[in-house]
C-alpha positions as CSV (number, residue, x, y, z in Angstrom):
1,M,-27.4,-40.3,22.1
2,A,-23.4,-38.4,22.3
3,K,-24.3,-37.5,18.5
4,H,-28.0,-35.7,19.6
5,Q,-26.1,-34.1,23.1
6,Q,-22.9,-32.4,21.6
7,W,-25.8,-29.9,19.3
8,P,-27.0,-27.6,22.2
9,L,-23.4,-27.4,22.5
10,L,-22.7,-26.1,18.7
11,L,-26.0,-24.3,18.9
12,A,-24.6,-22.2,21.5
13,A,-20.9,-22.2,19.9
14,V,-22.4,-19.9,16.8
15,A,-24.5,-18.4,18.9
16,I,-21.2,-16.7,21.0
17,I,-19.6,-16.2,17.2
18,L,-22.8,-14.2,16.0
19,L,-22.7,-12.2,20.0
20,L,-19.1,-11.3,19.6
21,S,-19.0,-10.7,15.8
22,G,-22.1,-8.3,14.7
23,V,-20.9,-6.7,11.8
24,P,-17.9,-7.2,10.7
25,A,-14.7,-4.5,12.9
26,S,-13.6,-3.3,9.3
27,A,-17.2,-2.3,7.9
28,K,-17.4,0.0,10.9
29,R,-15.8,3.1,10.0
30,Q,-15.4,6.4,12.0
31,P,-15.6,10.1,9.7
32,V,-12.1,12.2,10.4
33,R,-12.1,15.8,8.7
34,L,-9.3,18.0,8.9
35,H,-8.4,21.9,7.4
36,L,-4.6,22.5,7.1
37,Y,-2.7,25.0,5.5
38,M,0.7,23.9,4.8
39,H,3.4,26.4,4.1
40,D,5.6,25.7,1.1
41,I,9.1,27.5,1.3
42,G,11.7,27.0,-1.8
43,G,14.8,27.0,0.2
44,Q,14.2,27.0,3.7
45,T,10.8,24.9,4.3
46,A,11.2,22.8,0.6
47,V,15.2,22.2,-0.1
48,I,15.6,20.3,-4.2
49,V,17.9,17.0,-3.1
50,V,18.1,15.6,-6.4
51,H,19.0,17.5,-9.8
52,G,17.1,16.0,-12.5
53,P,19.8,15.8,-15.2
54,G,17.5,15.9,-18.4
55,P,16.2,19.2,-20.5
56,Q,15.2,22.7,-18.9
57,H,11.1,22.2,-18.2
58,P,8.6,22.8,-20.4
59,S,6.1,23.7,-18.2
60,M,8.8,24.8,-15.2
61,P,10.3,28.0,-14.1
62,P,13.8,28.7,-15.7
63,G,16.1,26.1,-14.0
64,R,13.5,23.2,-12.7
65,H,13.9,19.9,-15.1
66,F,12.3,16.6,-15.1
67,G,13.5,14.4,-11.6
68,D,13.6,17.4,-9.6
69,T,13.7,15.7,-6.3
70,T,12.0,18.1,-3.2
71,M,12.6,17.2,0.3
72,M,10.3,19.2,2.4
73,D,9.4,20.0,6.1
74,D,6.1,22.3,5.7
75,L,4.7,24.4,8.6
76,L,0.6,23.6,8.9
77,T,-1.3,25.5,10.1
78,E,-5.0,26.4,11.7
79,G,-5.4,29.3,8.9
80,P,-3.6,30.6,5.8
81,S,-1.4,33.1,7.7
82,R,1.7,32.1,8.4
83,E,1.1,33.4,11.9
84,S,-1.8,31.6,12.3
85,K,-1.8,28.5,15.1
86,V,0.0,25.8,14.3
87,V,-0.9,22.2,14.2
88,G,1.7,20.0,12.7
89,R,4.6,19.4,10.2
90,A,4.1,18.1,6.5
91,Q,6.9,16.2,6.0
92,G,8.6,14.2,2.7
93,T,8.8,14.5,-1.4
94,Y,7.5,15.9,-4.2
95,M,9.2,14.9,-7.4
96,L,8.5,16.8,-11.4
97,A,7.5,14.1,-12.9
98,D,5.7,14.4,-16.6
99,L,8.4,15.4,-19.2
100,R,6.2,18.2,-21.2
101,D,3.3,19.3,-17.9
102,A,3.1,20.6,-14.6
103,V,3.2,17.5,-11.8
104,L,4.8,16.6,-9.4
105,V,4.4,13.2,-7.5
106,V,3.6,13.9,-3.9
107,T,3.9,11.8,-0.7
108,I,3.6,13.4,2.4
109,T,3.5,12.3,5.6
110,V,1.1,14.6,8.1
111,L,2.5,14.7,11.8
112,L,-0.4,16.5,14.2
113,T,0.5,18.5,16.2
114,D,-2.6,20.7,18.5
115,G,-6.1,19.0,18.6
116,P,-7.8,15.5,19.4
117,Y,-5.5,14.1,16.9
118,N,-2.2,15.4,18.8
119,G,0.3,13.1,18.1
120,S,-1.4,11.1,15.4
121,T,-0.6,11.3,11.0
122,I,-1.7,10.6,7.6
123,V,0.1,9.7,4.9
124,I,-0.6,11.4,2.1
125,S,0.0,10.2,-1.5
126,G,-1.3,11.3,-5.0
127,H,-0.9,13.4,-8.4
128,D,-0.4,16.9,-8.1
129,D,-1.1,19.2,-11.3
130,I,-0.2,22.3,-10.1
131,S,-1.5,24.0,-13.3
132,A,-5.3,22.9,-12.0
133,E,-7.2,25.1,-9.1
134,T,-8.4,21.8,-7.3
135,R,-6.6,18.2,-6.9
136,E,-7.0,14.9,-5.3
137,L,-4.9,13.3,-3.7
138,A,-5.2,10.3,-1.2
139,V,-5.1,9.8,2.3
140,V,-3.2,5.8,1.6
141,G,-2.5,4.8,5.5
142,G,-2.2,6.8,9.7
143,T,-0.5,6.0,13.2
144,G,-2.3,6.8,16.2
145,Q,-5.2,7.7,16.3
146,L,-5.4,7.6,12.3
147,R,-4.4,3.7,11.8
148,R,-5.5,2.2,8.8
149,A,-6.9,6.4,8.1
150,S,-8.3,6.2,4.5
151,G,-9.5,8.8,1.7
152,Y,-8.4,11.8,-0.1
153,V,-7.8,15.1,-0.1
154,L,-8.7,18.1,-1.8
155,W,-5.5,20.4,-2.3
156,R,-5.4,23.8,-3.6
157,T,-2.9,26.2,-3.4
158,A,-4.4,29.2,-1.5
159,R,-1.8,31.8,-1.8
160,V,0.6,32.3,-3.7
161,M,3.1,34.3,-0.9
162,S,6.1,34.8,-4.5
163,P,7.6,32.7,-6.3
164,V,8.5,30.4,-3.7
165,Y,6.3,30.3,-1.4
166,L,3.2,28.6,-1.7
167,V,0.7,28.6,0.5
168,L,-1.1,25.1,0.4
169,E,-4.9,23.9,1.4
170,L,-5.2,20.6,2.5
171,D,-9.3,19.7,2.9
172,V,-9.2,16.3,4.6
173,H,-11.6,14.0,3.7
174,A,-11.0,10.5,5.6
175,S,-12.0,7.5,7.6
176,V,-10.5,5.4,10.6
177,P,-12.3,1.7,12.2
178,V,-13.7,1.4,14.9
179,A,-12.1,-0.1,17.7
180,A,-13.8,-3.5,18.1
181,P,-15.6,-4.1,21.6
182,T,-12.9,-5.5,24.1
183,H,-16.6,-7.1,26.6
184,W,-17.4,-10.8,26.4
185,P,-21.7,-11.3,25.8
186,S,-22.9,-11.6,30.3
187,P,-22.7,-14.6,31.8
188,H,-26.0,-15.4,31.2
189,L,-25.7,-15.5,27.2
190,R,-22.8,-18.4,27.4
191,H,-23.9,-21.7,27.3
192,P,-22.6,-23.0,31.0
193,N,-20.1,-25.6,29.4
194,I,-18.2,-23.8,26.7
195,A,-16.4,-20.8,27.2
196,P,-14.7,-18.0,24.4
197,H,-11.1,-18.4,24.8
198,A,-9.1,-15.5,23.0
199,V,-6.1,-16.3,20.9
200,G,-4.8,-12.5,19.6
201,N,-7.5,-11.9,17.1
202,E,-9.2,-14.7,16.7
203,V,-12.1,-16.2,19.1
204,N,-11.9,-19.9,20.0
205,I,-14.1,-21.7,21.7
206,V,-13.6,-24.1,24.2
207,D,-15.6,-26.8,25.7
208,Y,-14.9,-28.0,29.0
209,D,-17.0,-30.8,29.5
């Protein structure tokens, strides 16, 4: 008889778990679109910190070698003009990583300082073939409101202002997880002898009988 009496409790526990879980939070994502312009100025906002010891690179201007690594802290603006509204900084490195072609491996953190994501960051990484009109890089993470961001960036050279000053267009297509609800089911949905007990991100069922 005692075993039969436990069935309603078990069924109520299952119902509570299903109500709390619904669609997994990891499956719910909110789209994020950003359109930015990055001002990369050699010798000012972008400086070579490692000079590759190899021979002159065949696809790059004189003085560039395989393995050259540049550290950057580039201005991000709303439009292609340097005088347009400042919306953040792009900080990171790019490395000349192909022995023959003009290809960079880019790793940057985009710090946003204006707009709805002010104070948040996204991390961009990937293969930048500068001879291509449009390149696709990956969004591999983020912080703040952009925590666990993923997606891609369409990366284009918008303007060549001088041999050392390029304006790059960043068209970001990403998404972030939607925060899971923190409320419990209404009291009338709970079994009177069972209550959910949260431990970290897990929900344990506590039987008070």
